[in-house]
Every structure is written in C-alpha cells, then in structure tokens.
KEZATI-908903 format. One record per residue: residue in one letter; x, y, z of N, C-alpha, C in turn. Coordinates in steps of 0.2 Angstrom, whole numbers, padded with zeros to 4 digits, always signed. Example, Ala and Ser with C-alpha at 12.3 -4.5 7.8 and 13.67 -1.06 7.14 Angstrom:
A+0066-0028+0039+0062-0022+0039+0066-0016+0039;S+0064-0011+0035+0068-0005+0036+0064+0000+0039;
This chain:
M+0022+1193+0608+0016+1190+0604+0016+1183+0604;S+0010+1180+0604+0010+1172+0604+0011+1170+0597;I+0013+1164+0596+0014+1161+0590+0008+1162+0585;W+0002+1161+0588-0004+1162+0584-0004+1169+0581;G-0002+1174+0585-0002+1181+0582+0002+1182+0576;K+0007+1178+0575+0012+1178+0570+0010+1175+0563;L+0004+1172+0563+0002+1169+0557+0001+1173+0551;A-0001+1179+0552-0002+1184+0547+0003+1189+0546;G+0009+1187+0548+0015+1192+0547+0016+1193+0539;A+0018+1199+0538+0019+1200+0531+0024+1195+0527;S+0029+1193+0530+0034+1188+0527+0033+1181+0529;A+0028+1179+0533+0027+1172+0535+0026+1167+0530;G+0022+1169+0525+0021+1164+0519+0027+1164+0515;F+0031+1169+0514+0037+1169+0510+0042+1164+0513;V+0043+1164+0520+0048+1160+0524+0046+1153+0523;L+0040+1151+0523+0038+1144+0523+0038+1141+0516;G+0035+1145+0511+0034+1143+0505+0030+1137+0504;G+0029+1133+0499+0025+1127+0498+0018+1128+0500;P+0014+1123+0501+0007+1124+0502+0005+1128+0509;L+0009+1127+0514+0008+1130+0520+0010+1138+0519;G+0015+1140+0515+0016+1147+0514+0011+1150+0510;A+0008+1146+0505+0002+1148+0501-0004+1150+0505;L-0005+1146+0510-0011+1147+0514-0010+1153+0518;L-0004+1154+0521-0003+1160+0525-0003+1166+0520;G-0001+1165+0514-0001+1171+0509-0008+1173+0508;A-0012+1168+0507-0019+1170+0506-0023+1173+0512;L-0021+1171+0518-0023+1174+0524-0021+1182+0524;A-0014+1183+0523-0012+1189+0523-0015+1194+0518;G-0017+1191+0512-0020+1195+0507-0027+1197+0509;H-0031+1193+0512-0037+1195+0515-0037+1200+0520;L-0031+1200+0525-0031+1204+0530-0028+1211+0528;Y-0025+1211+0522-0022+1217+0519-0026+1223+0519;D-0033+1222+0517-0037+1227+0516-0039+1230+0522;R-0038+1227+0528-0039+1230+0534-0033+1234+0537;W-0027+1232+0534-0021+1235+0537-0020+1243+0535;Q-0024+1245+0529-0024+1252+0527-0017+1254+0523;E-0012+1251+0525-0005+1253+0522+0000+1248+0523;H+0005+1248+0518+0010+1243+0518+0015+1244+0524;P+0017+1238+0527+0022+1239+0532+0028+1242+0529;S+0032+1246+0533+0038+1250+0531+0043+1245+0529;R+0048+1247+0526+0054+1242+0524+0057+1240+0531;T+0058+1245+0535+0061+1243+0542+0057+1237+0545;E+0050+1238+0545+0046+1233+0549+0047+1226+0545;L+0047+1226+0539+0048+1220+0535+0055+1217+0537;E+0060+1221+0537+0067+1218+0538+0067+1215+0545;Q+0064+1219+0550+0063+1216+0557+0060+1210+0557;E+0054+1209+0554+0050+1203+0554+0054+1197+0551;R+0057+1198+0545+0060+1193+0542+0066+1191+0546;A+0069+1195+0550+0075+1193+0554+0072+1188+0560;V+0066+1189+0562+0063+1184+0567+0063+1177+0563;W+0061+1177+0557+0060+1170+0554+0067+1167+0552;T+0072+1170+0553+0079+1167+0551+0081+1162+0557;D+0077+1163+0563+0078+1158+0568+0074+1152+0566;A+0078+1146+0565+0075+1140+0562+0070+1137+0567;A+0071+1137+0573+0066+1135+0578+0059+1139+0577;E+0060+1145+0577+0054+1150+0576+0050+1148+0570;A+0054+1147+0564+0051+1145+0558+0047+1139+0559;R+0050+1134+0562+0047+1127+0563+0040+1128+0567;R+0041+1133+0572+0035+1134+0576+0029+1137+0572;L+0031+1141+0567+0026+1144+0563+0023+1139+0558;A+0027+1134+0556+0025+1129+0552+0020+1124+0556;F+0022+1123+0562+0018+1118+0566+0011+1121+0567;V+0010+1127+0569+0004+1129+0570+0000+1130+0564;T+0003+1132+0558-0001+1133+0552-0003+1126+0550;A+0001+1121+0550-0001+1114+0548-0007+1112+0553;L-0006+1113+0559-0011+1111+0564-0018+1114+0562;V-0018+1120+0561-0025+1124+0559-0027+1121+0552;A-0023+1120+0547-0025+1117+0541-0027+1110+0541;L-0024+1106+0545-0026+1099+0546-0032+1098+0550;A-0033+1103+0555-0039+1103+0559-0045+1104+0554;A-0044+1109+0550-0050+1111+0545-0051+1105+0540;K-0046+1102+0538-0048+1096+0533-0051+1090+0537;L-0049+1089+0543-0051+1084+0548-0059+1085+0549;A-0061+1091+0550-0068+1093+0551-0072+1091+0545;K-0069+1091+0539-0073+1089+0533-0073+1081+0532;S-0069+1078+0535-0068+1071+0534-0074+1066+0535;D-0078+1068+0540-0084+1064+0541-0090+1066+0537;G-0089+1071+0532-0094+1074+0528-0098+1080+0531;V-0096+1081+0537-0100+1087+0541-0095+1091+0545;V-0095+1098+0543-0091+1103+0547-0096+1105+0553;T-0095+1104+0559-0099+1106+0564-0096+1112+0568;R-0100+1116+0571-0098+1121+0576-0094+1118+0582;V-0096+1112+0584-0093+1109+0589-0086+1108+0588;E-0084+1106+0582-0077+1104+0580-0073+1111+0580;I-0076+1116+0577-0072+1122+0577-0071+1125+0584;D-0077+1125+0588-0076+1128+0595-0071+1124+0599;A-0071+1117+0597-0066+1113+0601-0059+1115+0600;F-0057+1117+0594-0051+1119+0592-0049+1125+0596;K-0054+1130+0596-0052+1136+0600-0051+1135+0607;R-0055+1130+0610-0054+1129+0617-0048+1125+0619;A-0046+1120+0614-0041+1116+0616-0034+1120+0616;F-0034+1126+0612-0028+1129+0612-0029+1136+0615;D-0034+1137+0619-0035+1143+0623-0034+1150+0619;L-0037+1150+0614-0037+1156+0609-0041+1162+0612;Q-0038+1168+0612-0042+1174+0614-0041+1179+0610;G-0046+1184+0610-0045+1190+0606-0044+1190+0599;E-0039+1193+0597-0036+1194+0590-0034+1187+0587;D-0031+1183+0592-0028+1176+0590-0034+1172+0588;R-0039+1172+0591-0045+1168+0590-0048+1170+0583;K-0048+1177+0581-0051+1179+0575-0046+1177+0569;R-0040+1177+0570-0035+1176+0565-0035+1168+0564;V-0035+1164+0569-0035+1157+0568-0041+1155+0564;A-0047+1158+0566-0053+1156+0563-0053+1158+0555;E-0050+1164+0553-0049+1165+0546-0044+1161+0543;L-0039+1159+0546-0034+1154+0543-0038+1147+0542;Y-0042+1145+0547-0046+1139+0547-0050+1139+0541;N-0054+1144+0540-0058+1145+0534-0054+1145+0527;E-0049+1148+0527-0044+1147+0521-0042+1140+0519;A-0040+1137+0525-0038+1130+0524-0044+1125+0522;K-0050+1126+0525-0055+1122+0523-0057+1122+0516;N-0056+1128+0513-0058+1129+0506-0052+1129+0501;S-0046+1127+0504-0040+1127+0500-0040+1121+0495;P-0037+1122+0489-0037+1116+0484-0031+1111+0486;H-0027+1113+0491-0022+1108+0493-0025+1103+0497;G-0022+1097+0496-0025+1091+0500-0021+1091+0507;F-0024+1088+0512-0021+1088+0518-0014+1084+0519;E-0013+1079+0514-0007+1076+0514-0001+1080+0512;E-0003+1085+0508+0002+1090+0506+0005+1094+0512;Y+0000+1096+0516+0001+1100+0522+0006+1096+0527;A+0003+1090+0528+0007+1085+0533+0014+1084+0530;T+0015+1082+0524+0021+1081+0521+0026+1087+0522;Q+0024+1093+0520+0028+1098+0521+0030+1100+0528;L+0026+1099+0533+0028+1100+0540+0033+1095+0542;A+0032+1088+0540+0036+1083+0542+0043+1084+0539;E+0044+1087+0533+0050+1089+0530+0053+1094+0534;I+0049+1099+0536+0052+1105+0539+0055+1103+0546;V+0052+1099+0550+0054+1097+0556+0058+1090+0556;G+0060+1088+0550+0065+1082+0550+0062+1076+0552;Y+0055+1075+0551+0052+1069+0552+0053+1067+0560;D+0053+1072+0564+0054+1070+0571+0047+1068+0574;H+0047+1061+0575+0040+1058+0577+0038+1061+0584;A+0042+1063+0589+0039+1065+0595+0036+1072+0594;L+0039+1076+0590+0036+1083+0589+0030+1082+0585;L+0030+1078+0580+0024+1077+0575+0018+1074+0579;E+0020+1070+0584+0014+1067+0588+0011+1072+0592;E+0014+1077+0594+0010+1083+0598+0005+1086+0594;L+0006+1086+0587+0001+1089+0583-0005+1084+0582;L-0003+1077+0581-0008+1072+0581-0012+1072+0587;D-0010+1073+0593-0014+1073+0599-0019+1079+0598;G-0017+1085+0596-0022+1090+0595-0027+1088+0590;L-0026+1084+0585-0031+1082+0580-0035+1077+0583;F-0033+1072+0587-0037+1067+0591-0042+1071+0595;A-0040+1076+0599-0044+1080+0603-0050+1083+0599;I-0048+1086+0594-0053+1089+0590-0058+1084+0587;A-0056+1078+0585-0060+1073+0582-0065+1070+0587;A-0063+1070+0593-0067+1067+0598-0071+1072+0602;A-0071+1078+0600-0074+1084+0603-0082+1083+0603;D-0085+1080+0598-0092+1080+0597-0095+1073+0600;G-0090+1070+0604-0093+1064+0608-0092+1058+0604;R-0090+1058+0598-0089+1051+0595-0083+1052+0590;F-0081+1046+0589-0075+1046+0585-0076+1042+0578;H-0078+1046+0573-0080+1043+0567-0075+1039+0563;P-0076+1033+0560-0071+1029+0557-0068+1033+0551;A-0071+1038+0548-0068+1042+0543-0063+1047+0546;E-0064+1049+0552-0059+1053+0556-0053+1049+0558;E-0054+1043+0560-0048+1039+0562-0044+1037+0556;E-0047+1036+0550-0044+1035+0544-0040+1041+0542;F-0043+1047+0542-0039+1053+0541-0033+1054+0545;L-0034+1052+0552-0028+1053+0556-0022+1048+0554;A-0025+1042+0552-0020+1037+0550-0016+1039+0544;R-0019+1042+0539-0016+1044+0533-0011+1050+0535;V-0013+1055+0539-0009+1060+0541-0003+1057+0544;A-0003+1052+0549+0002+1049+0552+0007+1046+0547;R+0004+1043+0542+0008+1040+0536+0012+1045+0533;S+0009+1051+0532+0013+1056+0528+0018+1059+0533;F+0017+1058+0539+0023+1060+0544+0028+1055+0545;G+0027+1049+0541+0032+1044+0542+0031+1038+0547;F+0025+1038+0550+0024+1033+0555+0022+1027+0552;T+0024+1021+0555+0021+1015+0553+0015+1014+0556;S+0011+1008+0554+0005+1007+0557+0005+1005+0565;D+0011+1002+0567+0012+1000+0574+0013+1007+0578;E+0017+1011+0575+0019+1018+0578+0012+1022+0579;F+0008+1021+0574+0001+1025+0575-0003+1022+0580;E-0003+1015+0581-0006+1012+0586-0004+1015+0593;A+0003+1015+0594+0006+1018+0600+0004+1025+0601;V+0003+1029+0596+0001+1036+0597-0006+1036+0600;K-0010+1032+0597-0017+1031+0599-0017+1029+0607;A-0013+1024+0608-0013+1022+0615-0011+1027+0620;R-0006+1031+0618-0004+1036+0623-0009+1042+0623;W-0013+1043+0618-0018+1048+0618-0024+1046+0623;R-0025+1039+0622-0031+1036+0626-0028+1036+0634;A-0022+1035+0635-0019+1035+0642-0020+1042+0645;L-0020+1047+0641-0021+1054+0644-0029+1056+0645;R-0033+1053+0640-0040+1056+0640-0045+1051+0642;A-0044+1044+0641-0049+1040+0642-0051+1039+0650;P-0057+1037+0652-0058+1035+0659-0054+1029+0661;A-0053+1029+0668-0048+1024+0670-0049+1017+0668;A-0056+1015+0667-0058+1008+0665-0056+1007+0658;E-0055+1012+0654-0054+1011+0647-0047+1013+0645;R-0043+1014+0649-0036+1016+0648-0032+1010+0645;P-0027+1011+0640-0024+1005+0637-0019+1002+0641;D-0017+0996+0638-0012+0992+0641-0005+0996+0642;P-0002+0996+0647+0004+1001+0648+0009+0999+0643;Y+0010+0992+0641+0014+0991+0636+0013+0994+0629;A+0006+0995+0627+0004+0998+0621+0006+1005+0621;V+0006+1008+0627+0008+1016+0628+0015+1016+0626;L+0020+1011+0628+0027+1012+0626+0028+1009+0619;G+0023+1007+0616+0024+1004+0609+0027+0997+0609;L+0026+0993+0615+0028+0987+0615+0023+0981+0616;T+0025+0975+0617+0020+0970+0618+0022+0967+0625;R+0018+0963+0628+0020+0959+0634+0025+0954+0633;Q+0027+0953+0627+0033+0948+0626+0040+0952+0626;A+0040+0958+0627+0046+0962+0627+0050+0960+0633;S+0057+0960+0632+0061+0958+0638+0062+0964+0643;D+0065+0963+0649+0066+0968+0653+0071+0973+0650;A+0076+0971+0647+0081+0975+0644+0077+0980+0639;E+0073+0977+0635+0070+0981+0629+0065+0986+0632;I+0062+0984+0638+0057+0989+0641+0061+0995+0644;R+0067+0993+0647+0071+0999+0650+0073+1003+0644;E+0076+1000+0639+0079+1004+0633+0074+1008+0630;T+0068+1006+0629+0062+1009+0625+0060+1015+0630;Y+0059+1014+0636+0057+1019+0641+0062+1025+0641;R+0068+1023+0641+0074+1029+0642+0074+1033+0635;R+0073+1029+0629+0073+1033+0623+0066+1037+0622;L+0061+1035+0625+0055+1039+0624+0055+1045+0629;V+0058+1044+0635+0059+1050+0639+0063+1055+0636;R+0069+1053+0633+0073+1058+0629+0069+1061+0624;E+0066+1058+0619+0063+1060+0613+0057+1065+0615;Y+0053+1063+0620+0047+1067+0622+0048+1072+0627;H+0054+1073+0629+0055+1078+0635+0054+1085+0632;P+0049+1089+0635+0047+1096+0633+0053+1100+0631;D+0058+1100+0635+0064+1105+0633+0067+1103+0626;R+0067+1097+0624+0070+1095+0618+0065+1097+0612;L+0058+1096+0614+0053+1098+0609+0053+1105+0607;I+0054+1109+0613+0054+1116+0612+0060+1119+0608;A+0066+1116+0609+0072+1117+0605+0071+1116+0598;L+0067+1110+0596+0065+1109+0589+0060+1113+0586;G+0056+1116+0590+0051+1120+0587+0044+1119+0589;L+0043+1116+0595+0036+1115+0598+0035+1122+0601;P+0029+1125+0599+0027+1132+0602+0026+1131+0610;E+0028+1136+0613+0027+1136+0621+0020+1135+0623;E+0015+1137+0619+0008+1136+0620+0006+1128+0621;F+0011+1124+0618+0009+1117+0619+0013+1113+0624;V+0017+1117+0628+0021+1113+0633+0017+1109+0638;K+0011+1112+0640+0007+1108+0644+0005+1101+0642;L+0003+1101+0635+0002+1094+0632+0008+1090+0632;A+0014+1093+0631+0020+1089+0631+0021+1086+0638;N+0020+1090+0643+0021+1087+0650+0017+1082+0651;E+0010+1082+0649+0006+1077+0650+0008+1070+0647;K+0010+1071+0640+0012+1065+0637+0018+1062+0640;L+0023+1066+0643+0028+1063+0647+0026+1059+0653;A+0021+1062+0656+0018+1059+0662+0015+1052+0661;A+0012+1052+0655+0008+1046+0653+0014+1040+0652;I+0019+1042+0649+0025+1037+0647+0028+1035+0654;N+0029+1040+0659+0031+1038+0665+0027+1033+0669;A+0020+1035+0669+0015+1031+0672+0015+1024+0670;A+0015+1023+0663+0015+1016+0660+0021+1012+0662;Y+0027+1016+0662+0033+1012+0664+0033+1010+0671;E+0031+1014+0675+0030+1013+0683+0026+1007+0684;Q+0020+1007+0680+0015+1001+0681+0019+0994+0679;I+0022+0995+0673+0026+0989+0671+0031+0987+0676;A+0035+0992+0678+0041+0990+0683+0038+0987+0689;R+0032+0989+0692+0029+0986+0698+0027+0979+0696;E+0024+0978+0690+0022+0971+0689+0028+0966+0688;R+0034+0969+0685+0039+0964+0684+0045+0965+0689;N+0044+0969+0694+0049+0970+0699+0055+0973+0696;L+0055+0977+0691+0061+0980+0688+0064+0985+0693;R+0070+0985+0693+0074+0990+0698+0078+0995+0693;
C-alpha cells in the first residue's frame, strides 16, 4: 500500500496527535460511514504495530502536512482554483482510491480551523527540524504555487512563513528558492550556482568544498528515506541532488577546483 493509502487508517490520527492527527481523525470519521463496520481488534493491533516504526510515522506526518499545507496555500492568494488542486494530483501521480482519499483530506484541511503554521511546526518537530527533509516538502508547495503559470506575492509570503515555521532563516529560504529554480526554470533564468549552494561569490575554495560535501550528505536520498521521506518522493530527491552536483561542477570549472 502506498503512503497515501494509509492516510485514513483507523489509528493514524491517534499516532500523530496534535493538529495533524486531528485532521486525519476528521477524515477517518467521514470515511467511517462507508466502512460499514468497525475494524476488528486484530486489525487495529496490526495497524498500530505499523506506526510503531518511527520512520513510517514520519512518512505519515510528511504527507499529511503536505496535503494540509497545499490546501492552505491554495487559499493564500484569495482564490482556490481547480488548476491548483489538479496540479497537486499530477505532481504526486495519484491514482484511484489514493486520488479520492487525498482529495477528501485536502477538503478537510481547507476548512480546518487550524492555521497552516500549526501544521508546519508540528511536522518540523516530528522530523527533528531536518532542513533537507523539510525542503522536499517546500519543493512540492513551490510546484503547486507555480502551477497556474504565475507566482503570486501572497503565495511567496506563505511559503516564506512555512519555511520560518520549519526553522529556516531568510538566507536559507533564498537558497531553497534557488535550488527549486535550478530544477524548474528555463536555462536562461536559472540561478547563480553559488546561490544554489547557499553561498556568495566571495566564498573561499575551502568553504565551497565543505558546503558542497555537507549538502551531498544531507540531501542524499538514502538518508532522507531513512528519516521518513516517502518512497514516492525519491525522484524529487534525486533531482535536488543533481541540481546541487551541477552547481558545484559549474563552480569547480570556473575556479579550476580539483
């Protein structure tokens, strides 16, 4: 079963608690009428055993927060469009029951009394404020914000506030934007490679090498999966690592680094 399919598990909300757990609990309540009967005690015990895996619980928190924040993002410019909703479904290749379940959670989050910063802060706490992992979620939100062909100032402010809730500084958020643009923008509009690494052109050779090695360690997909990145996001993680490698290679050529 995909991670999306686990969103409405009988014990998912119980495991997460807080605003993310409340959101899953509300979804489970609406689905209950269609289930016809309670899961058996054995089924409940088996399901709860799955969530004793810390990485699996973090995966659940990750996708729940992503859906919740995407729903709040769609309202940030004052208009919720079908384009934004469809962009979410396409970006994460949702099919069949997963597609329906995510749409229901999206609607629950859109109307939830909880603010988006509550969802963002809870996720950050669950994953230990790991910036590389949280950046993968920000990338998804950037893609959704740009899906209608424009990037509204209110959407950028929303993403900046989410990043602050994740513990990012303003400079770190600018680096996140640069890495996203390195992946998605046309060649003529791609950012300076130093910005992709979160550096300036005044950085020393030693600082460049040290920063590059740290980013490769932190953004390696295997590390992110171990921390709780859902396997459905591995392609995005590999693309991010490729952008970091490309930026370093360009700088190394310019400076003749060995």
